[in-house]
C-alpha positions as CSV (number, residue, x, y, z in Angstrom):
1,X,85.0,102.9,102.3
2,X,87.7,102.5,99.7
3,X,91.3,103.4,100.1
4,X,92.5,102.5,96.6
5,X,91.2,105.6,94.8
6,X,89.7,109.0,95.2
7,X,87.6,109.2,92.0
8,X,86.6,112.8,92.5
9,X,90.2,114.0,92.7
10,X,91.1,111.7,89.8
11,X,88.4,113.4,87.6
12,X,89.6,116.8,88.8
13,X,93.2,116.1,87.7
14,X,92.3,114.4,84.4
15,X,89.5,116.6,83.2
16,X,89.5,119.9,85.1
17,X,93.3,120.4,85.4
18,X,94.9,118.6,82.5
19,X,91.9,118.9,80.2
20,X,92.4,115.5,78.6
21,X,89.1,115.8,76.7
22,X,91.0,117.8,74.1
23,X,93.4,114.8,73.9
24,X,90.5,112.4,73.5
25,X,89.2,114.6,70.6
26,X,92.3,113.9,68.5
27,X,92.3,111.3,65.7
28,X,94.7,109.1,67.6
29,X,92.4,108.7,70.6
30,X,89.1,109.4,69.0
31,X,87.8,105.9,69.9
32,X,88.0,106.9,73.6
33,X,85.6,109.4,75.2
34,X,84.8,110.4,78.8
35,X,82.0,107.8,79.3
36,X,84.5,105.1,78.2
37,X,87.1,106.4,80.6
38,X,84.5,106.3,83.5
39,X,83.5,102.7,82.5
40,X,87.2,101.7,82.4
41,X,87.9,103.1,85.8
42,X,84.7,101.5,87.2
43,X,86.0,98.1,85.9
44,X,89.5,98.7,87.3
45,X,88.2,99.6,90.7
46,X,85.9,96.6,90.9
47,X,88.6,94.1,89.7
48,X,91.2,95.6,92.1
49,X,88.8,95.4,95.0
50,X,87.7,91.8,94.1
51,X,91.0,90.2,93.1
52,X,93.9,92.2,94.4
53,X,92.8,93.8,97.7
54,X,91.5,90.7,99.5
55,X,94.9,88.9,99.4
56,X,97.2,91.9,100.0
57,X,97.8,91.1,103.7
58,X,98.0,87.4,103.1
59,X,100.6,87.8,100.3
60,X,102.6,90.1,102.5
61,X,102.6,87.5,105.3
62,X,103.2,84.6,103.0
63,X,105.6,85.9,100.2
64,X,107.0,83.7,97.4
65,X,109.2,81.0,98.8
66,X,111.8,78.7,97.2
67,X,110.6,75.1,97.4
68,X,112.4,72.3,95.7
69,X,114.3,74.6,93.5
70,X,111.2,76.5,92.2
71,X,109.2,79.5,93.5
72,X,106.0,78.8,95.3
73,X,103.5,81.6,95.1
74,X,99.9,82.0,96.4
75,X,97.6,80.8,93.7
76,X,95.6,84.0,94.1
77,X,98.4,85.9,92.4
78,X,98.1,84.0,89.2
79,X,94.3,84.4,89.4
80,X,94.6,88.1,89.8
81,X,97.1,88.6,86.9
82,X,94.9,86.4,84.6
83,X,91.8,88.5,85.4
84,X,93.9,91.7,84.8
85,X,95.0,90.5,81.4
86,X,91.6,89.1,80.4
87,X,90.0,92.4,81.2
88,X,92.4,94.1,78.7
89,X,94.3,96.1,81.2
90,X,97.7,94.7,80.1
91,X,97.1,96.1,76.6
92,X,95.7,99.5,77.6
93,X,98.3,101.9,76.3
94,X,99.7,99.9,73.3
95,X,98.7,100.9,69.8
96,X,96.0,99.0,68.0
97,X,98.7,98.2,65.4
98,X,100.5,96.2,68.0
99,X,97.5,94.5,69.4
100,X,96.7,97.1,72.1
101,X,93.7,99.2,73.0
102,X,95.5,102.5,72.2
103,X,94.2,104.3,75.3
104,X,96.0,107.5,76.5
105,X,98.7,106.9,79.0
106,X,97.0,109.3,81.4
107,X,93.9,107.0,81.4
108,X,95.9,103.8,81.7
109,X,97.9,105.3,84.6
110,X,94.7,106.1,86.4
111,X,93.4,102.6,86.1
112,X,96.7,100.9,87.0
113,X,96.9,103.1,90.1
114,X,94.0,101.3,91.7
115,X,95.7,97.9,91.3
116,X,98.9,99.4,92.8
117,X,97.0,100.8,95.8
118,X,95.2,97.5,96.3
119,X,98.2,95.2,96.1
120,X,101.6,96.5,94.9
121,X,103.1,93.1,95.3
122,X,100.9,91.8,92.4
123,X,100.8,94.9,90.3
124,X,104.6,95.0,89.9
125,X,104.5,92.0,87.6
126,X,102.3,93.8,85.1
127,X,104.3,97.1,85.3
128,X,107.6,95.4,84.4
129,X,106.0,93.4,81.6
130,X,104.5,96.5,80.0
131,X,107.8,98.4,80.1
132,X,109.6,95.4,78.5
133,X,107.1,95.3,75.7
134,X,107.5,99.0,75.0
135,X,111.2,98.6,74.8
136,X,111.0,95.7,72.3
137,X,108.5,97.6,70.1
138,X,110.9,100.6,70.1
139,X,114.2,98.8,69.5
140,X,113.6,95.2,68.6
141,X,113.9,93.7,65.1
142,X,110.8,92.8,63.2
143,X,111.3,89.1,64.1
144,X,111.7,90.0,67.8
145,X,108.6,92.2,67.8
146,X,106.6,89.4,66.2
147,X,107.7,86.6,68.5
148,X,108.2,88.3,71.9
149,X,106.0,91.5,72.0
150,X,102.5,90.1,71.5
151,X,102.4,87.7,74.5
152,X,103.8,90.5,76.7
153,X,101.1,93.0,75.5
154,X,98.4,90.4,76.1
155,X,99.7,89.7,79.6
156,X,100.3,86.1,78.8
157,X,104.1,86.3,79.5
158,X,106.1,88.2,82.1
159,X,108.9,90.6,81.6
160,X,112.0,91.7,83.6
161,X,115.0,94.0,83.4
162,X,118.3,92.4,84.5
163,X,120.9,95.1,85.2
164,X,122.6,94.8,88.6
165,X,125.1,92.2,89.6
166,X,126.4,91.3,93.0
167,X,129.7,93.0,92.7
168,X,128.4,96.0,90.7
169,X,125.1,97.1,92.1
170,X,124.2,100.5,90.5
171,X,127.7,100.8,88.9
172,X,126.8,99.3,85.6
173,X,130.2,100.1,84.2
174,X,131.5,97.2,86.3
175,X,129.1,94.5,85.1
176,X,130.9,91.3,84.0
177,X,128.1,89.3,82.3
178,X,129.4,88.1,79.0
179,X,127.7,87.5,75.6
180,X,129.6,85.1,73.3
181,X,128.5,85.0,69.6
182,X,127.2,81.7,68.4
183,X,127.3,80.4,64.9
184,X,123.5,80.8,64.3
185,X,123.6,84.6,65.0
186,X,122.5,84.3,68.6
187,X,124.7,84.8,71.7
188,X,125.5,82.6,74.7
189,X,125.0,84.6,77.9
190,X,127.0,83.8,80.9
191,X,127.0,85.7,84.3
192,X,125.0,86.5,87.4
193,X,122.3,89.1,87.9
194,X,121.0,90.3,91.2
195,X,117.8,92.1,92.4
196,X,115.7,90.9,89.5
197,X,112.0,91.6,90.2
198,X,109.3,89.5,88.7
199,X,111.7,86.8,87.5
200,X,111.8,82.9,87.7
201,X,108.2,82.3,88.6
202,X,105.9,79.8,86.7
203,X,102.7,81.9,86.7
204,X,103.1,82.6,83.0
205,X,104.1,80.4,80.2
206,X,107.3,82.4,79.6
207,X,109.3,85.3,80.9
208,X,111.2,87.7,78.7
209,X,114.4,88.8,80.6
210,X,116.1,91.8,79.1
211,X,119.7,91.4,80.1
212,X,122.7,93.8,80.0
213,X,125.9,92.1,79.0
214,X,129.2,92.8,77.2
215,X,130.3,91.2,73.9
216,X,133.9,90.1,73.8
217,X,136.2,93.0,72.7
218,X,133.6,95.7,73.5
219,X,134.9,99.0,74.9
220,X,135.4,99.3,78.6
221,X,132.7,100.8,80.9
222,X,129.1,101.6,79.9
223,X,130.1,102.3,76.3
224,X,130.6,98.5,75.9
225,X,127.2,97.3,77.2
226,X,124.8,95.6,74.9
227,X,121.2,94.5,75.5
228,X,119.8,91.0,74.9
229,X,116.4,89.2,75.0
230,X,117.0,86.1,77.2
231,X,113.8,84.2,77.5
232,X,113.2,81.9,80.4
233,X,112.1,79.3,77.9
234,X,113.2,79.2,74.2
235,X,110.7,80.0,71.4
236,X,110.8,78.4,68.0
237,X,110.2,80.0,64.6
238,X,106.5,79.5,64.9
239,X,106.4,81.3,68.3
240,X,105.9,78.2,70.3
241,X,107.5,77.9,73.7
242,X,109.9,75.0,73.9
243,X,112.8,74.0,76.2
244,X,114.2,75.8,79.3
245,X,117.0,78.3,78.5
246,X,119.3,77.2,81.3
247,X,118.6,80.2,83.6
248,X,119.3,79.0,87.1
249,X,117.4,80.4,90.1
250,X,120.1,80.9,92.7
251,X,117.9,82.3,95.5
252,X,115.2,84.8,96.5
253,X,115.8,88.1,98.3
254,X,113.5,88.7,101.2
255,X,112.4,92.3,101.3
256,X,111.0,94.6,103.9
257,X,108.0,95.5,101.6
258,X,106.5,94.7,98.2
259,X,107.0,91.1,99.4
260,X,104.6,89.6,96.9
261,X,106.9,90.3,94.0
262,X,109.7,87.7,93.4
263,X,113.1,89.3,93.7
264,X,115.9,87.0,92.6
265,X,119.5,86.2,91.9
266,X,119.9,84.4,88.5
267,X,122.8,82.6,86.9
268,X,123.0,82.5,83.1
269,X,124.9,79.7,81.4
270,X,125.7,77.7,84.5
271,X,123.6,74.6,83.6
272,X,124.3,74.8,79.8
273,X,124.2,77.4,77.1
274,X,121.8,80.3,77.7
275,X,120.6,81.8,74.4
276,X,120.3,85.5,74.0
277,X,119.2,87.6,71.1
278,X,120.9,91.0,70.5
279,X,118.5,94.0,70.6
280,X,119.5,96.7,68.1
281,X,123.2,97.5,67.7
282,X,126.1,96.2,69.8
283,X,127.3,98.5,72.6
284,X,124.0,100.5,72.7
285,X,122.4,98.5,75.4
286,X,122.4,101.1,78.1
287,X,120.7,103.6,75.8
288,X,118.0,101.1,75.0
289,X,117.6,100.1,78.6
290,X,117.1,103.6,79.6
291,X,114.0,103.7,77.5
292,X,112.6,101.0,79.8
293,X,114.2,102.6,82.9
294,X,112.6,106.0,82.2
295,X,109.2,104.4,81.8
296,X,109.8,102.4,85.0
297,X,111.0,105.5,86.9
298,X,107.8,107.4,86.2
299,X,105.9,104.3,87.1
300,X,107.8,104.0,90.4
301,X,107.0,107.6,91.3
302,X,103.3,106.8,90.6
303,X,103.6,103.6,92.8
304,X,104.8,105.9,95.6
305,X,101.9,108.2,95.1
306,X,99.4,105.3,95.3
307,X,100.9,103.9,98.4
308,X,100.7,107.3,99.9
309,X,97.1,107.7,98.7
310,X,96.1,104.4,100.3
311,X,97.6,105.5,103.6
312,X,96.0,109.0,103.4
313,X,92.5,107.7,102.6
314,X,92.7,105.0,105.3
315,X,94.0,107.4,108.0
316,X,91.5,110.1,107.0
317,X,88.5,107.8,107.4
318,X,90.0,106.4,110.7
319,X,90.3,109.9,112.0
320,X,86.7,110.6,111.2
321,X,85.4,107.5,113.0
322,X,87.8,107.0,115.9
323,X,86.8,109.1,119.0
324,X,89.5,110.0,121.5
325,X,89.9,112.8,124.0
326,X,88.3,116.2,124.0
327,X,89.0,119.6,122.5
328,X,91.7,121.7,124.4
329,X,90.1,123.4,127.4
330,X,87.2,121.0,127.5
331,X,87.8,119.1,130.8
332,X,84.3,118.0,131.6
333,X,84.6,114.2,131.4
334,X,80.8,113.8,131.2
335,X,80.9,115.3,127.7
336,X,81.4,112.8,124.8
337,X,84.9,112.3,123.3
338,X,85.5,113.8,119.9
339,X,86.7,112.3,116.7
340,X,90.4,112.4,116.1
341,X,89.9,114.8,113.2
342,X,88.7,117.4,115.7
343,X,92.3,117.8,117.0
344,X,94.3,120.4,115.1
345,X,97.5,118.3,114.9
346,X,95.6,115.4,113.3
347,X,94.3,117.8,110.7
348,X,97.8,119.1,110.1
349,X,99.0,115.5,109.4
350,X,96.1,114.8,107.1
351,X,96.6,118.1,105.2
352,X,100.3,117.3,104.8
353,X,99.4,113.9,103.4
354,X,96.8,115.4,101.0
355,X,99.3,117.9,99.8
356,X,102.0,115.4,99.1
357,X,99.7,112.7,97.6
358,X,97.6,114.9,95.4
359,X,100.6,117.0,94.3
360,X,102.4,113.7,93.4
361,X,99.4,112.5,91.5
362,X,99.3,115.7,89.5
363,X,103.0,115.2,88.7
364,X,102.6,111.6,87.6
365,X,99.7,112.4,85.4
366,X,101.3,115.5,83.9
367,X,104.2,113.3,82.8
368,X,101.8,110.8,81.4
369,X,100.1,113.6,79.5
370,X,103.5,114.5,77.9
371,X,103.8,110.8,76.8
372,X,100.4,111.1,75.2
373,X,101.2,114.3,73.4
374,X,104.4,112.7,72.0
375,X,102.1,110.2,70.2
376,X,100.2,112.9,68.4
377,X,102.8,115.6,67.5
378,X,105.8,115.5,65.3
379,X,109.0,117.4,64.5
380,X,110.4,120.0,66.9
381,X,107.3,119.9,69.1
382,X,107.9,116.2,69.7
383,X,111.6,116.8,70.4
384,X,110.7,119.5,73.0
385,X,108.3,117.2,74.8
386,X,111.0,114.5,74.9
387,X,113.7,116.7,76.4
388,X,111.1,118.1,78.9
389,X,110.3,114.6,80.0
390,X,114.0,113.9,80.4
391,X,114.2,116.7,83.0
392,X,111.0,115.7,84.7
393,X,111.7,111.9,84.9
394,X,114.2,111.9,87.9
395,X,111.8,114.4,89.7
396,X,108.7,112.3,88.9
397,X,110.5,109.2,90.3
398,X,112.1,110.8,93.4
399,X,109.8,113.5,94.8
400,X,106.9,111.1,95.4
401,X,109.1,108.4,96.7
402,X,110.4,110.8,99.3
403,X,107.3,112.9,100.2
404,X,104.6,110.2,99.8
405,X,106.7,108.0,102.0
406,X,106.5,110.8,104.5
407,X,102.8,110.7,104.0
408,X,102.7,107.0,104.9
409,X,104.6,107.8,108.1
410,X,102.1,110.4,109.0
411,X,99.2,107.9,108.3
412,X,100.7,105.6,110.9
413,X,101.0,108.5,113.3
414,X,97.4,109.5,112.8
415,X,96.4,106.0,114.0
416,X,98.9,106.2,116.9
417,X,99.9,102.8,118.3
418,X,97.2,101.1,116.3
419,X,99.0,102.2,113.1
420,X,102.0,100.2,114.1
421,X,100.1,96.9,114.3
422,X,99.1,94.4,111.7
423,X,95.4,95.1,112.5
424,X,95.6,98.0,110.1
425,X,97.3,98.2,106.6
426,X,99.1,101.5,107.1
427,X,102.3,99.9,108.3
428,X,102.3,97.7,105.2
429,X,101.8,100.7,102.9
430,X,104.9,102.3,104.5
431,X,107.0,99.2,104.1
432,X,105.8,98.8,100.5
433,X,106.6,102.4,99.7
434,X,110.1,102.3,101.2
435,X,111.4,100.4,98.3
436,X,110.2,103.0,95.8
437,X,112.9,105.3,97.2
438,X,115.6,102.8,96.2
439,X,114.8,100.8,93.1
440,X,115.2,102.0,89.5
441,X,117.9,104.3,90.8
442,X,118.2,105.5,94.4
443,X,117.4,109.1,95.5
444,X,121.1,110.0,95.3
445,X,121.5,108.6,91.8
446,X,118.5,110.5,90.6
447,X,120.0,113.7,91.9
448,X,123.2,113.1,90.0
449,X,121.2,112.3,86.9
450,X,119.2,115.6,87.2
451,X,122.0,118.0,88.0
452,X,124.8,116.1,86.3
453,X,123.0,115.2,83.1
454,X,119.4,116.2,82.5
455,X,119.6,120.0,83.1
456,X,122.6,120.2,80.8
457,X,121.0,118.3,77.9
458,X,120.6,120.2,74.6
459,X,122.3,123.2,76.2
460,X,119.7,123.3,79.0
461,X,116.7,123.2,76.7
462,X,114.7,120.9,78.9
463,X,115.0,123.0,82.0
464,X,114.2,126.1,80.0
465,X,111.0,124.5,78.7
466,X,110.0,123.6,82.3
467,X,110.8,127.1,83.5
468,X,108.7,128.6,80.7
469,X,105.7,126.5,81.6
470,X,106.0,127.4,85.3
471,X,106.2,131.1,84.4
472,X,103.0,130.8,82.3
473,X,101.2,129.6,85.4
474,X,102.8,132.3,87.5
475,X,101.5,134.9,85.1
476,X,98.0,133.4,85.2
477,X,98.0,133.3,89.0
478,X,99.1,136.9,89.2
479,X,95.8,137.9,87.7
480,X,93.9,136.2,90.5
481,X,93.8,138.4,93.6
482,X,93.8,135.6,96.1
483,X,96.8,133.8,94.5
484,X,99.2,136.7,93.9
485,X,101.3,136.0,97.0
486,X,101.7,132.4,95.9
487,X,102.7,133.5,92.4
488,X,105.3,135.8,93.8
489,X,106.7,133.1,96.1
490,X,107.0,130.7,93.2
491,X,108.7,133.2,91.0
492,X,111.2,133.8,93.8
493,X,111.8,130.1,94.2
494,X,112.3,129.7,90.5
495,X,114.9,132.4,90.5
496,X,116.7,130.5,93.3
497,X,116.6,127.4,91.1
498,X,118.1,129.2,88.2
499,X,121.0,130.6,90.3
500,X,121.7,127.3,92.0
501,X,121.7,125.5,88.6
502,X,124.2,128.0,87.2
503,X,126.5,127.8,90.2
504,X,126.6,124.0,90.3
505,X,127.0,123.4,86.6
506,X,129.7,126.0,86.2
507,X,131.9,124.6,89.0
508,X,135.1,123.3,87.6
509,X,135.4,120.6,90.3
510,X,132.7,118.2,89.2
511,X,132.5,116.4,92.5
512,X,132.0,119.6,94.4
513,X,129.5,120.9,91.9
514,X,127.4,117.7,92.4
515,X,128.1,117.3,96.2
516,X,124.6,118.6,97.0
517,X,122.8,117.1,94.0
518,X,120.3,115.3,96.2
519,X,119.2,118.6,97.8
520,X,118.9,120.1,94.4
521,X,116.7,117.3,93.2
522,X,114.4,117.5,96.2
523,X,114.2,121.3,95.9
524,X,113.5,121.2,92.2
525,X,110.8,118.6,92.8
526,X,109.1,120.8,95.5
527,X,109.1,123.7,93.1
528,X,107.5,121.6,90.4
529,X,104.9,120.4,92.8
530,X,104.3,123.9,94.0
531,X,103.7,124.9,90.4
532,X,101.2,122.1,90.0
533,X,99.5,123.1,93.2
534,X,99.3,126.7,91.9
535,X,97.8,125.4,88.7
536,X,95.2,123.4,90.7
537,X,94.5,126.5,92.8
538,X,93.7,128.5,89.7
539,X,91.3,125.8,88.5
540,X,89.7,125.6,91.9
541,X,89.3,129.3,92.3
542,X,87.5,129.5,89.0
543,X,85.3,126.6,89.9
544,X,84.3,128.2,93.2
545,X,82.7,131.1,91.3
546,X,79.9,128.8,90.2
547,X,80.2,125.8,92.5
548,X,77.4,125.0,94.9
549,X,77.4,121.5,96.3
550,X,81.2,120.9,95.9
551,X,82.6,124.0,97.5
552,X,84.3,122.0,100.2
553,X,86.2,120.0,97.6
554,X,87.6,123.1,95.9
555,X,88.3,124.9,99.2
556,X,90.3,121.9,100.2
557,X,92.4,122.3,97.1
558,X,93.2,125.9,98.1
559,X,94.0,124.8,101.6
560,X,96.5,122.2,100.3
561,X,98.0,124.8,98.0
562,X,98.5,127.1,101.0
563,X,100.1,124.3,102.9
564,X,102.5,123.6,100.1
565,X,103.6,127.2,99.8
566,X,103.8,127.9,103.6
567,X,105.3,124.7,104.9
568,X,107.2,123.1,102.0
569,X,108.4,125.7,99.5
570,X,110.5,127.5,102.1
571,X,112.5,124.3,102.8
572,X,113.2,124.0,99.1
573,X,114.5,127.6,99.0
574,X,116.9,126.9,101.9
575,X,118.1,123.7,100.1
576,X,118.9,125.8,97.0
577,X,120.8,128.3,99.0
578,X,123.1,125.5,100.1
579,X,123.5,124.3,96.5
580,X,124.2,127.8,95.1
581,X,126.8,128.4,97.8
582,X,128.6,125.2,96.7
583,X,128.6,124.3,100.4
584,X,131.3,121.8,101.0
585,X,130.3,120.5,104.5
586,X,129.6,117.0,103.3
587,X,132.1,117.2,100.4
588,X,135.0,118.0,102.8
589,X,133.9,115.4,105.3
590,X,136.5,112.6,105.0
591,X,136.4,108.9,105.7
592,X,139.0,109.3,108.4
593,X,136.7,111.7,110.2
594,X,134.0,109.1,110.4
595,X,136.3,106.9,112.5
596,X,137.3,103.3,112.3
597,X,135.9,100.2,113.8
598,X,137.3,99.1,117.2
């Protein structure tokens, strides 16, 4: 039994649904074919099960600790990260020009997903490092790319993003970290950063901290934020790591889940000058950081999917093996008990998990496919993919972090009281997944981003492109007799989305227009996932025409599609009714009405 991957479903999404073999046939990815993908995934599964999975419970029970001013981590974490890098996984989706393997992002995501499901506490280090390297390659100077990017791509160094501060949290306009110009063209960084994941450990030779700070005289608010490379240890002209850079570890935050990843408070410039290197132009830091943030947000959504998948696969197998009770109406105690899966409500919970998890997986990999397509197209087509990704990013981050977390809750419920104990991993999957709902922008922030910014970009071009793709699938499904009702339901939900969008974006009172942005986000996400399920149902229906031994697999796809449309889509339509009406129940609810402390 493995609960870190469902290879059959992964093949379905990659090859039958998304058709990535056409991507592999392009010049950019011609060195990668389907047998190579299978071999890569085999290696990832073996390494994840050998190095990551065996220490997951131990790392959760014995998280990083502050000992003598330094972080003490289980040695198995360094061993796992070293094995990951040596196997080439750190370099998967970087171009050959930059020292990478130039694999499609869809393929790299599939491989990385197994490490996440096996041990999210360890996998976070690599995810952050990869995102930092991509940012440096996009916006760094030639010198910065030469000195800092290669060790990140190779997995020899770590990477972090340092945004939040104790007094500011998600309100980046209120950060106070300062960058003072030095005579040699560098900057002295001074301030405090909070909630920094993957920082301050000694498992790698160096850590590249990407720090948001304000240069003296910069404009107020977010328009005055710049971005700096602030290495844990300085690097000389030859690329050799030298002295410490006066970054003080103040303390560790102890989390509910994902406990194997260091989460820190850092002081810059407290013990002496902390050197920073300006990335790009002054006052453009937030724009640069959002390049990393958007990659991280899609990654967080995928993390939520994989935690949900691990819980689903574990509870599914448990329900098959665990016998308890008898079918309703069977009261003869001399007859044997039946497996849990024989009970209808257990099957309901398993089907709900399957629908959320496999829908979320399709969403993550569709976004990854758009990233891959950006690498091989140019001009207006590339711009369209970019603006479509802008709209999908808050959805890809948030919908899985809400609904795959719900799947983890159901996994615990399938096991009953046993699921609440440390004897089984499902309670840990839930705790790990709970953070994905919060970090890289909370659910509410993503709602404001989608309704307040993303659907308005380029005069609504991104949303129009998404709607057009959904309508193409609706048209295709209309031609399939068994799917016409689903096609009509999705068309109706899409009309509701259009009306709700128009009502909220045209409201003169911006606060009232955005008061139900979180409902809008969740509903939009459900509509997108319903679209992806309809797409899967079309593929499954076609496959069933010739399928023999795999009929149950494709029939299960149709069952999950039916669940999505009958149980989930109606909720989204109700949410959009509230948004369209500009309902002010919550908006008009005042602080005084909440009451005051005694």
